[in-house]
C-alpha positions as CSV (number, residue, x, y, z in Angstrom):
1,M,13.1,85.1,-91.2
2,T,14.0,81.5,-90.4
3,D,15.5,81.0,-86.9
4,P,19.1,79.7,-87.5
5,H,18.7,77.4,-84.5
6,T,15.5,75.8,-85.5
7,P,15.7,73.0,-88.0
8,V,13.8,73.7,-91.2
9,L,12.8,70.1,-91.4
10,E,13.2,67.3,-88.9
11,A,12.0,63.7,-89.2
12,R,11.7,61.5,-86.1
13,G,11.2,57.8,-86.1
14,L,9.8,58.0,-89.6
15,E,8.2,54.8,-91.1
16,R,6.4,54.3,-94.4
17,R,4.8,51.0,-95.2
18,F,2.8,50.1,-98.3
19,R,0.2,47.4,-98.3
20,D,-1.0,45.6,-101.4
21,G,-3.2,42.6,-100.6
22,R,-1.2,40.3,-98.5
23,L,2.0,42.2,-99.1
24,D,3.2,44.6,-96.5
25,V,6.4,46.4,-97.6
26,A,8.4,48.6,-95.3
27,V,10.1,51.3,-97.4
28,L,11.3,53.4,-94.5
29,S,12.0,52.2,-90.9
30,G,12.9,54.5,-88.0
31,V,14.4,57.3,-90.1
32,N,15.7,60.4,-88.3
33,F,16.7,63.3,-90.4
34,V,17.5,67.0,-89.7
35,L,17.9,69.8,-92.2
36,H,19.1,73.2,-90.8
37,P,19.0,76.6,-92.4
38,G,21.8,76.8,-95.0
39,D,22.4,73.1,-95.1
40,Q,23.1,71.3,-98.3
41,T,22.5,67.5,-98.0
42,A,22.5,64.8,-100.6
43,I,20.2,61.8,-100.1
44,I,21.6,58.8,-101.9
45,G,20.8,55.1,-102.2
46,A,20.1,52.3,-104.6
47,S,17.1,52.5,-107.0
48,G,14.0,51.7,-105.0
49,S,15.6,52.4,-101.7
50,G,13.0,55.0,-100.7
51,K,14.8,58.3,-101.5
52,S,11.8,59.9,-103.2
53,T,9.4,58.5,-100.6
54,L,11.5,60.2,-97.9
55,L,11.5,63.5,-99.8
56,H,7.7,63.3,-100.3
57,L,7.3,62.8,-96.5
58,L,9.6,65.6,-95.7
59,G,7.7,67.9,-98.1
60,G,4.3,67.0,-96.7
61,L,3.2,65.4,-100.0
62,D,2.6,62.0,-98.2
63,R,1.8,61.0,-94.7
64,P,4.1,58.6,-92.7
65,T,2.8,55.3,-91.3
66,A,4.5,56.2,-88.1
67,G,6.7,58.9,-86.7
68,E,6.5,62.6,-87.4
69,V,7.9,65.4,-89.6
70,R,8.4,68.9,-88.2
71,L,8.5,72.0,-90.4
72,L,10.2,74.8,-88.5
73,G,9.4,73.1,-85.2
74,T,5.8,72.3,-85.9
75,D,4.6,68.7,-86.5
76,W,2.6,68.9,-89.8
77,T,2.1,65.2,-90.5
78,R,-1.4,65.2,-89.1
79,M,-2.6,68.6,-90.4
80,S,-5.3,68.9,-92.9
81,E,-4.2,68.9,-96.6
82,A,-5.3,72.5,-96.9
83,R,-3.1,73.6,-94.0
84,R,-0.1,71.6,-95.3
85,G,-0.6,73.0,-98.7
86,H,-0.5,76.5,-97.3
87,L,2.7,75.8,-95.3
88,R,4.4,74.2,-98.4
89,N,3.7,77.3,-100.4
90,Q,5.1,79.5,-97.6
91,H,8.2,77.6,-96.7
92,L,9.3,75.0,-99.3
93,G,10.3,74.9,-102.9
94,F,10.3,71.8,-105.0
95,V,12.4,70.8,-108.1
96,Y,11.8,67.5,-109.8
97,Q,13.6,65.4,-112.5
98,F,10.9,66.6,-114.9
99,H,10.3,70.4,-114.8
100,H,6.5,70.2,-114.5
101,L,6.0,73.6,-116.1
102,L,2.6,74.4,-117.5
103,P,3.0,74.3,-121.3
104,E,0.5,77.1,-122.0
105,L,2.2,79.6,-119.7
106,T,5.4,81.6,-120.4
107,A,8.5,81.3,-118.2
108,A,7.5,84.4,-116.3
109,E,4.0,83.1,-115.8
110,N,5.1,79.7,-114.6
111,V,7.5,81.3,-112.1
112,A,4.9,83.8,-110.8
113,L,2.3,81.1,-110.2
114,P,3.2,80.2,-106.6
115,L,2.9,83.9,-105.7
116,L,-0.5,84.2,-107.5
117,I,-1.6,81.2,-105.4
118,R,-0.7,83.4,-102.4
119,R,-3.0,86.1,-103.8
120,I,-0.1,88.4,-104.4
121,G,-1.0,91.0,-107.0
122,S,-0.1,90.2,-110.6
123,R,2.3,93.1,-111.0
124,K,4.3,92.2,-107.9
125,A,4.3,88.5,-108.9
126,R,5.6,89.4,-112.4
127,E,8.4,91.6,-110.9
128,E,9.5,88.8,-108.6
129,A,9.4,86.3,-111.5
130,Q,11.6,88.6,-113.6
131,H,14.0,89.0,-110.7
132,W,14.4,85.2,-110.2
133,L,14.6,84.5,-113.9
134,G,17.4,87.0,-114.0
135,Q,19.1,85.2,-111.1
136,V,19.2,82.0,-113.2
137,D,20.3,83.9,-116.4
138,L,17.0,83.7,-118.2
139,A,16.0,87.4,-118.2
140,H,16.0,87.1,-122.0
141,R,13.5,84.2,-121.9
142,L,10.6,85.8,-119.9
143,D,8.0,85.4,-122.5
144,H,9.0,82.1,-124.0
145,K,6.9,79.0,-123.4
146,P,8.5,75.7,-122.2
147,A,8.4,74.2,-125.7
148,E,10.6,77.1,-126.9
149,L,13.2,76.4,-124.2
150,S,16.0,73.8,-124.0
151,G,16.0,71.1,-121.3
152,G,18.5,73.0,-119.2
153,E,16.6,76.2,-119.6
154,R,13.3,74.6,-118.5
155,Q,15.0,73.2,-115.4
156,R,16.4,76.6,-114.6
157,V,12.8,78.0,-114.9
158,A,11.7,75.3,-112.4
159,I,14.5,76.4,-110.0
160,A,13.4,80.1,-110.3
161,R,9.8,78.9,-109.6
162,A,11.0,77.1,-106.5
163,L,12.9,80.2,-105.2
164,V,10.3,82.8,-106.0
165,T,8.5,82.4,-102.7
166,R,11.9,82.8,-100.9
167,P,11.5,79.4,-99.1
168,S,13.3,78.1,-96.1
169,A,14.3,74.9,-98.0
170,I,14.4,73.5,-101.5
171,L,13.7,69.8,-101.9
172,A,15.1,68.5,-105.2
173,D,14.3,65.0,-106.5
174,E,16.9,64.0,-109.2
175,P,16.9,67.5,-110.6
176,T,19.6,66.7,-113.1
177,G,18.5,63.2,-114.0
178,N,16.9,64.1,-117.3
179,L,19.8,66.3,-118.5
180,D,23.1,65.6,-120.3
181,Q,26.3,65.9,-118.3
182,E,27.1,69.5,-119.2
183,R,23.6,70.8,-118.5
184,A,23.3,68.6,-115.3
185,A,26.5,70.3,-114.0
186,Q,25.1,73.7,-114.8
187,V,21.8,73.1,-113.0
188,F,23.6,71.5,-110.0
189,E,26.0,74.4,-109.6
190,L,23.1,76.8,-109.9
191,L,21.3,75.0,-107.0
192,R,24.5,75.2,-104.9
193,A,24.9,78.9,-105.7
194,M,21.4,79.7,-104.7
195,N,21.9,77.8,-101.4
196,R,25.0,79.9,-100.7
197,S,23.6,83.2,-101.7
198,T,20.1,82.9,-100.1
199,G,20.8,80.6,-97.2
200,T,17.9,78.4,-98.4
201,A,18.5,74.9,-97.2
202,L,18.9,72.2,-99.9
203,A,18.0,68.5,-99.7
204,L,18.9,66.8,-103.0
205,V,18.0,63.2,-103.9
206,T,20.4,61.9,-106.5
207,H,21.8,58.6,-107.8
208,D,25.0,60.5,-109.0
209,V,27.6,60.0,-106.3
210,T,29.9,62.5,-108.1
211,L,27.4,65.2,-107.5
212,A,26.7,64.1,-104.0
213,R,30.4,64.4,-103.1
214,E,30.1,68.1,-103.9
215,L,27.6,68.8,-101.2
216,D,28.5,69.5,-97.5
217,Q,27.0,66.3,-96.3
218,S,25.3,63.2,-97.6
219,V,23.1,60.5,-96.1
220,E,22.3,57.0,-97.6
221,L,19.2,54.9,-97.5
222,V,20.0,51.2,-97.1
223,K,17.1,48.7,-96.6
224,G,14.8,51.4,-95.2
225,H,17.4,52.8,-92.8
226,L,19.2,56.1,-93.1
227,K,22.9,56.4,-92.3
228,Q,25.6,58.9,-92.7
229,S,27.5,58.6,-95.9
230,S,31.2,58.9,-96.2
231,L,31.0,60.5,-99.7
232,A,30.8,64.2,-98.7
233,A,32.8,66.4,-96.4
234,A,32.6,65.4,-92.7
235,S,29.8,67.1,-90.8
236,P,27.5,66.2,-87.9
237,A,25.4,63.1,-88.7
238,P,21.6,63.8,-89.1
239,Q,20.8,60.2,-88.1
240,A,20.8,59.4,-84.4
């Protein structure tokens, strides 16, 4: 069980630079960010402001140029890729703008996959997949492949897959960006409901300020720097 007093994710002095020949572009500069158990935080900013870069660094999918990211109190920025992969599987769930479901697998098989990677038995993995697909109202779609599902249904399968490991946090990168307004609202409300019912922290990158206002707090990336946004309800600022 996650210690409620230990941040799930904490970034300190985070910098990310990209070099291309003579160009040296600073995408993130001195970013501090804290995500506690049960938090729901929107990360907003203009296109190209570094929102996805920040999420990738928080999720251990990329390494910072400087600074550190702590997962449940442990600095994992300099761990081996194998070790980071293990920790991601144990503690984090990811939802992207595109669902990234394997087309040859059924909904249940896609959701069970993270558990099979953990070497959990196929029967138990199937049971857990059925449970979480039921939680996202897709119990009747267990054996359907992605091509047989609507866009909103595919995204709900992706959310079930993110939750099946019972992670400490979900990192969502524009999870409604590829959906129409009605389906986007459904997926967004589902993420919020899962946050409330499971206590899993939620960090959500979005360009939709209307959605961002619905979360407990929001932060904004401006020219590589992170600042508290005034969009959402007032709460302690994660940026020092």
